[in-house]
VEXDOGU-353118 format. One record per residue (C-alpha): x, y, z; chain; residue in one letter; residue number from 0. Coordinates in steps of 0.25 Angstrom, whole numbers. Layout:
      px      py      pz   milo   zavo   roro
       X       Y       Z      A      A    NUM
...
***
This chain:
      px      py      pz   milo   zavo   roro
    -104     -69     -24      A      M      0
     -93     -79     -29      A      T      1
     -85     -79     -40      A      N      2
     -73     -88     -43      A      S      3
     -63     -76     -49      A      K      4
     -67     -69     -34      A      Y      5
     -65     -83     -25      A      E      6
     -57     -79     -15      A      N      7
     -43     -85     -11      A      P      8
     -44     -79       2      A      G      9
     -54     -87       8      A      D     10
     -47     -99      10      A      R     11
     -38     -92      21      A      I     12
     -52     -85      27      A      S     13
     -64     -79      21      A      N     14
     -59     -66      26      A      H     15
     -46     -68      19      A      F     16
     -39     -56      10      A      C     17
     -26     -56       7      A      I     18
     -25     -40       7      A      L     19
     -19     -38      20      A      P     20
      -8     -47      17      A      W     21
      -3     -40       4      A      I     22
      -8     -25       5      A      H     23
     -11     -12      14      A      L     24
     -19      -3       8      A      H     25
     -14      14       9      A      V     26
     -23      25       8      A      W     27
     -19      40       4      A      P     28
     -21      44      20      A      N     29
     -11      33      23      A      G     30
     -21      24      30      A      N     31
     -18       8      26      A      V     32
     -29      -2      24      A      Y     33
     -29     -18      22      A      P     34
     -35     -14       9      A      C     35
     -43      -4       0      A      C     36
     -58      -9       6      A      I     37
     -53      -9      19      A      S     38
     -62      -1      29      A      D     39
     -56      12      27      A      S     40
     -58      17      41      A      E     41
     -49       8      47      A      Y     42
     -35      10      41      A      P     43
     -24      -1      47      A      I     44
     -16      11      48      A      S     45
      -8      24      41      A      N     46
       5      25      33      A      L     47
       8      37      43      A      G     48
       7      27      55      A      E     49
      13      14      48      A      K     50
      20      10      36      A      T     51
      13      -1      26      A      L     52
      24     -11      32      A      R     53
      20      -8      45      A      E     54
       5      -7      44      A      M     55
       7     -22      37      A      W     56
       6     -30      51      A      N     57
      -2     -20      60      A      L     58
     -10     -28      70      A      D     59
     -22     -23      62      A      I     60
     -18     -30      47      A      I     61
     -14     -41      56      A      K     62
     -29     -44      63      A      N     63
     -33     -41      49      A      L     64
     -25     -52      42      A      R     65
     -28     -62      55      A      R     66
     -44     -59      53      A      E     67
     -43     -64      40      A      M     68
     -35     -77      43      A      L     69
     -45     -80      52      A      D     70
     -57     -77      44      A      N     71
     -62     -64      50      A      K     72
     -67     -52      44      A      T     73
     -58     -40      46      A      P     74
     -66     -27      50      A      M     75
     -56     -21      39      A      L     76
     -61     -30      28      A      C     77
     -76     -27      32      A      K     78
     -78     -22      16      A      R     79
     -73     -35      10      A      C     80
     -83     -44      19      A      T     81
     -95     -33      15      A      M     82
     -91     -36       1      A      Q     83
     -91     -50       2      A      E     84
    -103     -51      10      A      E     85
    -109     -45      -1      A      M     86
    -106     -54     -12      A      G     87
     -95     -47     -17      A      S     88
     -80     -46     -21      A      Y     89
     -72     -40     -11      A      S     90
     -57     -34     -10      A      T     91
     -53     -48      -1      A      R     92
     -59     -57     -13      A      M     93
     -52     -48     -24      A      F     94
     -40     -49     -16      A      S     95
     -40     -62     -13      A      N     96
     -39     -67     -27      A      V     97
     -31     -57     -30      A      R     98
     -19     -61     -21      A      W     99
     -22     -76     -17      A      Q    100
      -9     -81     -21      A      N    101
      -3     -71     -10      A      M    102
     -13     -77       2      A      I    103
      -5     -90       6      A      D    104
       6     -80       7      A      K    105
      -1     -71      15      A      A    106
      -3     -81      25      A      I    107
      10     -89      26      A      E    108
      16     -74      30      A      T    109
       5     -70      42      A      T    110
       7     -77      55      A      D    111
      -6     -79      64      A      S    112
      -7     -65      69      A      Y    113
      -7     -59      55      A      G    114
       5     -52      53      A      N    115
      11     -54      40      A      N    116
      26     -54      36      A      T    117
      25     -52      20      A      D    118
      24     -36      21      A      F    119
      23     -34       4      A      K    120
      14     -26      -3      A      L    121
       8     -35     -14      A      L    122
      -4     -26     -17      A      Y    123
      -2     -11     -16      A      W    124
     -15      -2     -14      A      D    125
      -7      11      -9      A      F    126
     -17      25     -12      A      R    127
      -5      36     -11      A      F    128
     -15      45     -13      A      S    129
     -29      51     -13      A      N    130
     -29      57     -27      A      I    131
     -40      58     -34      A      C    132
     -47      65     -46      A      N    133
     -60      60     -41      A      F    134
     -68      62     -28      A      K    135
     -79      51     -30      A      C    136
     -92      53     -21      A      R    137
     -87      40     -12      A      T    138
     -75      45      -8      A      C    139
     -67      57      -1      A      G    140
     -53      64       1      A      P    141
     -47      51       7      A      E    142
     -47      43      -8      A      L    143
     -49      57     -15      A      S    144
     -40      70     -18      A      S    145
     -51      74     -27      A      G    146
     -61      73     -15      A      W    147
     -53      83      -5      A      Y    148
     -60      96     -10      A      D    149
     -74      91     -10      A      D    150
     -72      85       3      A      Q    151
     -68      99      10      A      I    152
     -80     107       2      A      K    153
     -89      98       5      A      M    154
     -86      92      20      A      W    155
     -75     105      26      A      G    156
     -64      95      28      A      S    157
     -57      83      22      A      S    158
     -52      69      28      A      T    159
     -41      73      21      A      T    160
     -29      83      24      A      P    161
     -28      87      10      A      K    162
     -34      82      -6      A      S    163
     -21      74      -8      A      L    164
     -17      65       1      A      I    165
      -8      55       1      A      H    166
      -2      42       6      A      V    167
      13      47       8      A      N    168
       7      60      16      A      D    169
       4      50      27      A      Y    170
      14      40      26      A      S    171
      26      36      33      A      L    172
      33      32      22      A      E    173
      31      33       7      A      N    174
      20      22       4      A      T    175
      29      21     -10      A      F    176
      38      14      -3      A      N    177
      30       2      -3      A      Y    178
      29       3     -18      A      V    179
      42       2     -22      A      N    180
      45      -8      -9      A      E    181
      35     -19     -16      A      F    182
      35     -13     -29      A      I    183
      39     -28     -35      A      K    184
      31     -36     -25      A      D    185
      17     -29     -26      A      V    186
       7     -37     -35      A      Q    187
      -4     -27     -36      A      E    188
      -7     -11     -33      A      V    189
     -20      -6     -33      A      Y    190
     -22       9     -36      A      F    191
     -32      16     -31      A      A    192
     -34      30     -25      A      G    193
     -37      41     -23      A      G    194
     -36      40     -40      A      E    195
     -22      32     -41      A      P    196
     -20      36     -57      A      L    197
     -18      50     -51      A      L    198
     -10      45     -42      A      M    199
       7      45     -45      A      D    200
      10      33     -36      A      E    201
       1      25     -45      A      H    202
       9      27     -56      A      Y    203
      22      26     -51      A      L    204
      18      13     -44      A      I    205
      16       9     -58      A      L    206
      29      12     -65      A      E    207
      36       6     -51      A      N    208
      29      -7     -56      A      L    209
      32      -5     -69      A      I    210
      47      -3     -66      A      A    211
      48     -14     -55      A      A    212
      42     -23     -66      A      S    213
      29     -27     -58      A      N    214
      20     -25     -68      A      T    215
      14     -37     -64      A      E    216
       9     -32     -51      A      C    217
      -7     -28     -53      A      R    218
     -11     -14     -54      A      I    219
     -26     -12     -51      A      K    220
     -32       2     -48      A      Y    221
     -45       8     -42      A      N    222
     -45      21     -53      A      T    223
     -55      33     -55      A      N    224
     -50      28     -70      A      F    225
     -50      44     -73      A      S    226
     -37      45     -76      A      K    227
     -27      36     -85      A      L    228
     -16      47     -84      A      T    229
      -8      55     -74      A      F    230
       4      64     -75      A      K    231
      14      57     -82      A      R    232
       7      43     -81      A      W    233
      -2      35     -90      A      N    234
      -8      25     -83      A      V    235
     -12      15     -94      A      I    236
       3      16    -100      A      E    237
       6      12     -86      A      L    238
      -5       1     -84      A      W    239
       0      -6     -99      A      N    240
      12     -11     -92      A      Q    241
       6     -19     -85      A      F    242
      -1     -32     -88      A      P    243
     -15     -29     -91      A      K    244
     -21     -39     -82      A      D    245
     -13     -31     -70      A      N    246
     -18     -18     -73      A      V    247
     -32     -18     -65      A      L    248
     -41      -6     -66      A      I    249
     -52      -4     -59      A      Y    250
     -59       9     -62      A      A    251
     -68      15     -50      A      S    252
     -81      16     -59      A      L    253
     -95      14     -55      A      D    254
    -103      25     -62      A      A    255
    -103      32     -76      A      M    256
    -105      46     -82      A      G    257
    -112      55     -74      A      T    258
    -114      46     -60      A      I    259
     -98      42     -60      A      A    260
     -95      59     -61      A      E    261
    -105      60     -48      A      Y    262
     -99      47     -41      A      V    263
     -84      49     -46      A      R    264
     -82      62     -45      A      K    265
     -72      66     -55      A      G    266
     -77      56     -64      A      T    267
     -77      61     -80      A      K    268
     -84      48     -85      A      W    269
     -79      51    -101      A      N    270
     -64      49     -95      A      V    271
     -69      39     -89      A      I    272
     -73      29    -100      A      E    273
     -61      36    -109      A      E    274
     -53      29     -99      A      N    275
     -59      16     -98      A      I    276
     -57      14    -114      A      K    277
     -42      19    -112      A      L    278
     -40       8    -101      A      V    279
     -49      -2    -111      A      Q    280
     -39       1    -122      A      D    281
     -27      -2    -117      A      N    282
     -32     -15    -112      A      G    283
     -33     -13     -97      A      I    284
     -44     -19     -90      A      K    285
     -52      -9     -83      A      L    286
     -60     -14     -70      A      N    287
     -72      -7     -65      A      I    288
     -72      -5     -50      A      S    289
     -86       1     -45      A      S    290
     -92       6     -31      A      T    291
    -105       4     -31      A      I    292
    -112      14     -23      A      S    293
    -126      22     -22      A      L    294
    -119      32     -32      A      L    295
    -115      21     -41      A      T    296
    -126      10     -43      A      I    297
    -138      13     -49      A      F    298
    -128      18     -60      A      E    299
    -121       6     -60      A      F    300
    -127      -2     -71      A      P    301
    -125       8     -81      A      K    302
    -109       9     -78      A      F    303
    -109      -6     -80      A      I    304
    -114      -6     -93      A      D    305
    -106       6     -97      A      R    306
     -94       0     -93      A      M    307
     -97     -13    -101      A      L    308
    -100      -4    -112      A      E    309
     -85       1    -112      A      L    310
     -81     -14    -111      A      G    311
     -79     -16     -97      A      I    312
     -79     -30     -91      A      S    313
     -90     -33     -82      A      I    314
     -80     -42     -74      A      D    315
     -71     -28     -72      A      T    316
     -81     -24     -63      A      F    317
     -80     -21     -48      A      L    318
     -93     -19     -42      A      M    319
     -90     -25     -27      A      H    320
     -87     -11     -21      A      N    321
    -101      -6     -17      A      V    322
     -97       5      -9      A      L    323
    -100       5       6      A      T    324
     -93      17      10      A      F    325
     -96      29      12      A      P    326
    -110      22      14      A      D    327
    -118      34      10      A      I    328
    -114      28      -5      A      Y    329
    -117      13      -2      A      N    330
    -130       9     -11      A      I    331
    -136       3       5      A      N    332
    -141      16       8      A      I    333
    -151      17      -5      A      L    334
    -165      14       1      A      P    335
    -173       3      -3      A      D    336
    -180       8     -15      A      D    337
    -168      14     -22      A      L    338
    -161       0     -19      A      K    339
    -173      -7     -25      A      E    340
    -171       2     -39      A      K    341
    -156      -1     -38      A      L    342
    -157     -16     -39      A      I    343
    -168     -14     -51      A      N    344
    -157      -7     -58      A      V    345
    -146     -16     -54      A      L    346
    -155     -28     -59      A      D    347
    -160     -22     -71      A      E    348
    -145     -19     -75      A      H    349
    -142     -34     -73      A      S    350
    -153     -39     -79      A      N    351
    -150     -31     -93      A      S    352
    -136     -38     -93      A      I    353
    -135     -48    -104      A      I    354
    -122     -54    -101      A      D    355
    -122     -65     -92      A      P    356
    -108     -62     -86      A      H    357
    -111     -46     -84      A      I    358
    -125     -49     -79      A      K    359
    -119     -60     -69      A      S    360
    -108     -49     -63      A      V    361
    -117     -38     -63      A      I    362
    -129     -46     -57      A      V    363
    -117     -51     -47      A      E    364
    -114     -36     -41      A      N    365
    -127     -31     -42      A      Y    366
    -131     -41     -33      A      N    367
    -120     -36     -23      A      V    368
    -123     -22     -26      A      F    369
    -138     -26     -21      A      K    370
    -133     -31      -8      A      K    371
    -124     -19      -5      A      Y    372
    -139     -11      -6      A      L    373
    -144     -18       6      A      Y    374
    -132     -20      15      A      M    375
    -134     -12      28      A      D    376
    -128       2      30      A      T    377
    -118       4      42      A      E    378
    -126      18      46      A      R    379
    -140      22      46      A      D    380
    -145      22      31      A      V    381
    -151      34      33      A      N    382
    -140      41      38      A      E    383
    -132      37      26      A      I    384
    -141      41      17      A      R    385
    -141      55      23      A      L    386
    -126      56      24      A      D    387
    -127      52      10      A      F    388
    -137      63       4      A      K    389
    -127      74      14      A      Y    390
    -115      70       7      A      R    391
    -121      68      -8      A      T    392
    -127      82      -6      A      N    393
    -115      89      -1      A      I    394
    -107      81     -12      A      K    395
    -117      85     -23      A      D    396
    -118     100     -19      A      K    397
    -102     101     -18      A      H    398
    -101      95     -32      A      R    399
    -113     101     -39      A      K    400
    -118      87     -41      A      E    401
    -132      80     -39      A      S    402
    -133      67     -35      A      F    403
    -148      67     -35      A      V    404
    -147      71     -51      A      E    405
    -137      60     -53      A      L    406
    -146      50     -47      A      Y    407
    -160      52     -49      A      P    408
    -163      39     -42      A      Y    409
    -158      42     -30      A      Y    410
    -165      57     -30      A      K    411
    -175      53     -22      A      E    412
    -170      45     -11      A      W    413
    -159      56      -9      A      F    414
    -168      67      -8      A      E    415
    -176      59       2      A      S    416
    -163      57      11      A      I    417
    -165      69      22      A      D    418
    -153      76      21      A      N    419
    -147      77      35      A      I    420
    -132      75      36      A      K    421
    -129      63      46      A      I    422
    -115      58      48      A      I    423
***
């Protein structure tokens, strides 16, 4: 896949170079810290209960990561970007190197042969202060959604978090917000995600601090379920309007509409989503669509694209590179061959129906990536994954009084043919 907009400036350093370990650390509500938001979640570099971010900056694991990138080796922590690029999709590494290409030379200059970097300055923030969220999406869990906690207890008898609402400062040696105050004039981009960032006090306080520090040239970027545009005393559109329009990037986590959206992302009220889309558009704020492609959404995805286009959203604002690979029970590669063939026909029929040549080219390009993921090898035995999928789906359906087979009639025969034996 080639597109001059996404040519990778980091490739002049190495084919695996990514700028993020030189400008950024990613913080989870439970205090775990990662090189970035798509780094393997099973391998945090440390926890804020053990070390501060400043102390983590040159831990051996980070120095090794930088050195591997400079030596053109494939870092283990970066396997998701590597996979996306092998599939012909855009990766976070590619986006980041384009966005931060002006920092690449300085990163090299301030890094020694051991991977030690002398310039600790967090220019790009992604602090997940808490797991507060009003949704309980099928593909999520209590670590990143407070709304999931009660369901987790009722369905499985225990939770991976000690309580519904967890906050990073519950685990940290120091107040993480201190870094906001320290780098408020230096930060060049803040990524707000969750949980649900538009329900977090810290999100609004950061915006107020940026405005007070006269740093409204800082780019603010969101991954949001797009269900709430007001919270407590704040109206987020009023705050966004104090930043240059080009510096406000809203990525709405939308990948289906109507009853499918309300099933996959539990808590969704589709009429509210469409009202919020119109409200943002009326205020001249650009809305991007960040979709997660899974077996729960892919058959309906063409209809979703058509509806977004009807609402005046440009095809160029769609991000469709996030094809779900974890949890593997929702990966499209576990579908049987007959459904894969049916899906390919659905995708082809949709792309063939598009008249506008530019829209058609974008859709075809992305659909071709989806098709590659369909035939990607599974890490576990595929029958084991299918059994796990049915078992977990039935439990969620029973608890939530929903029905997978009623909502997805084209899956009914396959789903019912899966022997309902728990294999974990």
